[in-house]
C-alpha positions as CSV (number, residue, x, y, z in Angstrom):
1,M,-3.0,26.8,-25.9
2,P,-1.6,25.1,-29.1
3,D,-4.0,23.0,-31.2
4,A,-3.9,19.2,-30.4
5,S,-2.2,18.8,-33.8
6,E,0.7,21.2,-32.8
7,T,1.3,19.6,-29.5
8,A,4.5,17.5,-29.5
9,L,6.4,16.9,-26.3
10,R,10.2,16.6,-26.2
11,A,11.6,13.6,-24.6
12,D,12.9,15.6,-21.6
13,W,9.9,17.8,-21.1
14,Y,9.3,16.7,-17.5
15,L,12.7,17.7,-16.5
16,R,12.5,21.0,-18.3
17,G,9.2,21.7,-16.7
18,R,10.1,20.6,-13.4
19,L,7.4,18.1,-13.2
20,R,6.8,16.9,-9.5
21,L,5.0,13.9,-7.9
22,R,2.3,16.2,-6.8
23,H,1.4,17.1,-10.3
24,L,1.0,13.4,-11.1
25,R,-1.1,12.9,-8.0
26,L,-3.4,15.8,-8.8
27,M,-4.2,14.4,-12.2
28,V,-5.1,11.0,-10.5
29,V,-7.2,12.8,-7.8
30,M,-8.9,15.1,-10.4
31,D,-9.8,12.0,-12.4
32,D,-11.3,10.3,-9.4
33,V,-13.4,13.3,-8.2
34,R,-13.9,15.5,-11.3
35,N,-14.3,18.4,-9.1
36,V,-11.6,21.1,-8.4
37,G,-13.0,21.8,-4.8
38,E,-13.0,18.1,-3.8
39,A,-9.5,17.5,-5.2
40,A,-8.2,20.5,-3.1
41,R,-9.8,18.9,-0.1
42,R,-8.4,15.5,-0.7
43,M,-4.9,17.0,-1.2
44,A,-5.1,19.2,1.8
45,T,-4.8,22.5,-0.1
46,T,-6.9,25.2,-1.5
47,Q,-8.9,25.5,-4.9
48,P,-6.4,28.3,-5.9
49,A,-3.4,26.1,-5.4
50,V,-5.1,23.4,-7.4
51,S,-5.9,25.7,-10.2
52,R,-2.2,26.9,-10.1
53,M,-0.9,23.3,-10.4
54,L,-3.1,22.6,-13.2
55,A,-1.9,25.8,-15.2
56,E,1.6,24.7,-14.4
57,L,1.1,21.4,-16.0
58,E,-0.8,22.7,-18.9
59,G,2.1,25.2,-19.5
60,M,4.6,22.3,-19.5
61,V,2.7,20.1,-22.1
62,G,1.2,23.0,-24.0
63,A,-2.4,21.7,-24.0
64,R,-5.5,21.8,-21.9
65,L,-5.8,18.9,-19.7
66,F,-9.3,19.5,-18.3
67,E,-12.6,20.9,-19.3
68,R,-15.0,22.5,-16.8
69,T,-18.6,21.6,-17.5
70,S,-22.0,22.1,-15.5
71,K,-21.6,18.4,-14.6
72,G,-18.0,18.5,-13.5
73,T,-14.5,18.8,-14.7
74,F,-13.5,16.3,-17.3
75,P,-10.2,15.3,-18.9
76,T,-9.5,16.1,-22.4
77,L,-7.6,13.5,-24.6
78,H,-4.3,14.8,-23.4
79,G,-5.4,15.0,-19.9
80,A,-6.7,11.2,-20.2
81,S,-3.3,10.3,-21.7
82,M,-1.4,12.1,-18.9
83,I,-3.8,10.4,-16.2
84,R,-2.9,7.0,-17.6
85,H,0.7,7.5,-17.3
86,A,0.3,9.1,-13.9
87,R,-1.3,6.2,-12.6
88,W,1.5,3.8,-14.0
89,V,4.2,6.0,-12.5
90,L,2.7,6.3,-9.1
91,G,1.8,2.6,-9.2
92,D,5.4,1.6,-10.0
93,L,6.6,3.8,-7.2
94,E,4.2,2.0,-4.7
95,R,5.5,-1.4,-6.1
96,M,9.1,-0.2,-5.6
97,G,8.3,0.5,-1.9
98,R,6.9,-2.9,-1.4
99,E,9.7,-4.7,-3.1
100,W,12.3,-2.8,-0.8
101,S,10.4,-3.5,2.5
102,E,9.6,-7.2,1.8
103,P,11.6,-10.2,3.0
104,G,14.7,-10.8,0.7
105,G,14.9,-7.1,-0.3
106,L,16.2,-6.2,-3.6
107,G,17.2,-9.5,-4.4
108,V,13.6,-10.6,-4.8
109,E,11.1,-9.7,-7.6
110,T,7.5,-9.2,-6.4
111,L,4.7,-10.1,-9.0
112,S,1.0,-9.2,-8.2
113,V,-1.4,-11.5,-9.8
114,G,-5.2,-11.0,-9.7
115,I,-7.5,-14.2,-10.0
116,N,-11.1,-14.0,-11.1
117,S,-13.1,-16.0,-8.3
118,S,-13.3,-20.0,-8.7
119,S,-12.1,-20.0,-12.4
120,A,-8.6,-19.7,-11.2
121,A,-8.8,-21.4,-7.9
122,F,-7.2,-24.8,-9.0
123,L,-4.9,-23.6,-11.9
124,V,-3.0,-20.7,-10.0
125,P,-2.1,-22.7,-6.7
126,R,-0.6,-25.5,-8.9
127,T,1.1,-23.0,-11.1
128,L,2.8,-21.3,-8.1
129,L,4.2,-24.5,-6.9
130,R,5.5,-25.1,-10.3
131,L,7.1,-21.8,-10.3
132,E,8.5,-22.1,-6.9
133,R,10.3,-25.3,-8.0
134,R,11.8,-23.7,-11.1
135,T,12.6,-20.0,-10.2
136,A,14.2,-18.6,-7.1
137,G,14.0,-14.9,-6.1
138,V,10.4,-14.4,-6.9
139,N,7.4,-13.5,-4.5
140,V,3.8,-13.7,-5.8
141,L,1.1,-11.7,-4.3
142,V,-2.3,-13.1,-5.3
143,R,-5.6,-11.0,-5.1
144,E,-9.1,-12.4,-5.9
145,G,-11.8,-10.1,-7.0
146,S,-14.2,-9.5,-9.7
147,I,-13.0,-8.7,-13.3
148,E,-14.6,-5.3,-12.9
149,A,-12.3,-4.7,-9.9
150,L,-9.0,-6.3,-11.3
151,L,-8.9,-4.7,-14.7
152,P,-8.5,-1.1,-13.5
153,D,-5.5,-2.3,-11.1
154,L,-4.1,-4.0,-14.2
155,Q,-4.4,-0.9,-16.3
156,T,-2.5,1.2,-13.4
157,R,0.3,-1.4,-12.7
158,K,-1.0,-2.5,-9.3
159,L,-1.1,-5.8,-10.8
160,D,1.1,-7.5,-13.4
161,L,-1.2,-10.2,-14.6
162,V,-4.9,-11.2,-14.2
163,V,-5.8,-14.9,-14.7
164,A,-9.5,-15.2,-15.5
165,R,-12.2,-16.6,-17.5
166,L,-12.3,-14.4,-20.8
167,G,-15.3,-12.8,-22.0
168,A,-16.7,-9.6,-23.5
169,G,-15.6,-7.7,-20.1
170,T,-12.0,-8.7,-20.3
171,A,-11.5,-7.2,-24.0
172,G,-10.2,-3.7,-22.6
173,A,-8.2,-1.2,-24.8
174,G,-4.6,-1.6,-24.3
175,L,-4.9,-5.1,-22.8
176,S,-3.6,-8.4,-24.5
177,T,-5.0,-11.9,-23.7
178,R,-3.5,-15.3,-24.1
179,I,-5.8,-18.3,-23.8
180,L,-4.7,-21.1,-21.4
181,G,-7.4,-23.4,-22.2
182,E,-11.0,-24.4,-21.7
183,E,-12.1,-25.3,-18.3
184,P,-15.3,-27.5,-18.1
185,M,-18.0,-26.5,-15.6
186,C,-20.5,-28.8,-13.6
187,V,-23.5,-28.4,-11.5
188,C,-22.7,-29.1,-7.7
189,G,-24.7,-29.6,-4.5
190,S,-24.0,-30.8,-1.0
191,A,-22.9,-34.4,-0.5
192,S,-26.3,-35.2,0.7
193,H,-28.3,-33.4,-1.9
194,P,-31.5,-35.3,-3.1
195,L,-30.1,-35.0,-6.7
196,A,-26.4,-36.3,-5.8
197,S,-27.7,-39.9,-6.6
198,R,-29.9,-39.3,-9.5
199,K,-28.5,-40.7,-12.6
200,R,-29.6,-38.1,-15.1
201,P,-31.3,-35.2,-13.4
202,S,-33.2,-33.1,-15.8
203,W,-33.2,-29.3,-16.0
204,K,-36.6,-29.1,-14.5
205,D,-35.3,-31.2,-11.6
206,L,-32.4,-28.7,-11.1
207,A,-34.8,-25.7,-11.4
208,A,-36.8,-27.1,-8.5
209,Y,-34.0,-26.1,-6.1
210,P,-32.6,-22.8,-5.2
211,W,-29.5,-21.7,-7.1
212,I,-26.3,-19.6,-6.1
213,L,-25.8,-17.8,-9.3
214,P,-22.4,-16.3,-10.6
215,P,-22.5,-12.5,-10.5
216,R,-24.0,-10.7,-13.4
217,G,-21.9,-9.7,-16.1
218,S,-19.3,-12.6,-15.7
219,P,-18.8,-14.9,-18.6
220,V,-20.1,-18.0,-16.4
221,R,-23.3,-16.1,-15.7
222,A,-23.8,-15.3,-19.3
223,G,-23.3,-18.7,-20.3
224,L,-25.4,-20.3,-17.4
225,D,-28.3,-17.7,-18.5
226,M,-28.0,-19.0,-22.0
227,L,-28.7,-22.6,-20.8
228,F,-31.5,-21.6,-18.5
229,Q,-33.2,-19.8,-21.5
230,R,-32.5,-22.7,-23.9
231,E,-34.0,-25.3,-21.4
232,D,-36.9,-22.9,-20.5
233,V,-36.3,-22.9,-16.8
234,R,-36.2,-20.1,-14.2
235,P,-34.5,-21.4,-11.1
236,A,-35.1,-19.4,-7.8
237,S,-32.0,-17.6,-6.5
238,R,-31.5,-15.0,-3.7
239,V,-27.7,-15.1,-3.9
240,E,-25.1,-14.2,-6.3
241,S,-21.6,-15.4,-5.5
242,A,-18.2,-16.4,-7.1
243,S,-16.6,-17.3,-3.9
244,V,-15.9,-21.1,-3.7
245,L,-15.8,-21.2,0.0
246,N,-19.1,-19.2,0.4
247,N,-20.9,-21.4,-2.1
248,M,-19.6,-24.7,-0.3
249,V,-20.8,-23.4,3.0
250,L,-24.1,-22.5,1.6
251,M,-24.5,-25.7,-0.2
252,D,-23.5,-27.7,2.8
253,N,-26.3,-26.0,4.8
254,S,-29.1,-26.1,2.3
255,Q,-30.2,-27.6,-0.8
256,A,-28.8,-24.9,-3.1
257,L,-27.1,-25.8,-6.3
258,S,-24.2,-23.9,-8.2
259,V,-21.8,-24.2,-11.0
260,M,-18.1,-24.8,-10.5
261,P,-15.0,-25.6,-12.5
262,R,-14.9,-29.4,-12.7
263,A,-11.3,-29.6,-11.6
264,V,-12.1,-27.5,-8.3
265,A,-15.3,-29.4,-7.7
266,A,-13.5,-32.9,-8.3
267,Y,-10.8,-31.8,-5.6
268,H,-13.5,-31.1,-2.9
269,A,-15.8,-34.1,-4.1
270,R,-12.8,-36.5,-3.4
271,R,-12.9,-35.1,0.1
272,H,-16.7,-35.7,0.2
273,A,-17.3,-31.9,0.8
274,L,-19.7,-31.8,-2.2
275,A,-21.4,-33.9,-4.9
276,I,-21.0,-33.4,-8.6
277,L,-24.4,-33.8,-10.3
278,A,-24.7,-36.1,-13.6
279,V,-25.3,-33.3,-15.8
280,E,-23.4,-32.4,-18.9
281,L,-22.6,-28.8,-19.5
282,P,-21.7,-27.7,-23.0
283,P,-18.6,-25.4,-23.2
284,V,-20.4,-22.1,-23.3
285,F,-18.5,-20.4,-20.4
286,G,-15.6,-18.9,-22.2
287,P,-11.8,-20.1,-21.8
288,I,-9.2,-19.4,-19.1
289,G,-6.7,-17.0,-20.1
290,V,-3.9,-14.6,-18.9
291,I,-4.5,-10.9,-19.2
292,R,-1.7,-8.2,-19.2
293,H,-1.1,-4.7,-20.4
294,D,0.4,-4.9,-23.8
295,S,2.5,-1.6,-23.7
296,L,4.6,-2.8,-20.8
297,E,7.7,-5.2,-21.4
298,P,7.1,-8.3,-19.2
299,S,10.0,-9.2,-16.8
300,P,11.7,-12.4,-16.9
301,A,9.9,-13.5,-13.6
302,M,6.6,-12.6,-15.4
303,L,7.5,-14.6,-18.5
304,A,8.3,-17.5,-16.2
305,L,5.0,-17.4,-14.5
306,V,3.0,-17.4,-17.9
307,E,5.1,-20.4,-18.8
308,C,4.2,-22.1,-15.7
309,L,0.6,-21.2,-16.3
310,E,0.5,-22.5,-19.8
311,E,2.4,-26.0,-18.7
312,E,0.0,-26.4,-15.8
313,A,-3.0,-25.6,-18.0
314,R,-2.1,-28.2,-20.5
315,A,-1.2,-30.8,-17.6
316,L,-4.8,-30.3,-16.2
317,S,-6.4,-30.5,-19.6
318,Q,-4.8,-34.0,-20.0
319,A,-5.9,-35.2,-16.5
320,P,-8.4,-38.0,-16.4
């Protein structure tokens, strides 16, 4: 194999080498399982066939793609690069299939947006209404999940954008972020919670009740843990959840407390579904922002969605 410094691909290398989709799928499967035998099983073929495909690929690119070790088969730097691009290609083909099969057909662009729990629960729905009034021919698929689950799908083009609270976990390589604004948080309980009518409950008052905590590793959890440490309290907690609906049901049937974006909490408080406690929380939870892959050119529909997000974020920040 040529040295890494000698490896330079022609622009049409994949045509000259007769690259096939099964080669790309093999790269992705190998990255997932790190084992030739398991890769062969998942692709319904034999280990010699997998080895031949890998040899074909390495011959095309002129570089070793995987190294076998006692702990498994791991990609080289060239292999990691090909895996990244293979996931993009396969992800784009999957998206094209969805686009062709959805209502409206080829005249409608579909955007896939990931949202990180409650931090985008109020901003994104209002943004989608704004986008609908402004732009025709766009479908938006919204998927909620943890940032750990969303970012890999953003990297592989299964998602176009992620709207989330920004923190250390959102600063991945190859990703660009745009801050939309700060989103104040508040402490919530059921409408009938004993502290709901208290003028200024102390942190020791709050710590006397069970808490529904945000998941570990999230920016909100990091900020809340910092406040608990600063106030020298350790509330009891048996539940970690970022789901607004789950938390509301738990609070409604217990005396548990949780934190929630103030705009979301105010919406439900107006409907007497919960109470916002009179506790001032400092801005330690990180801003809300948009995350996208910085090496992919955004489409006009994606740019329109980001513009609507920015406008809605400004409108929410100016709301009383």
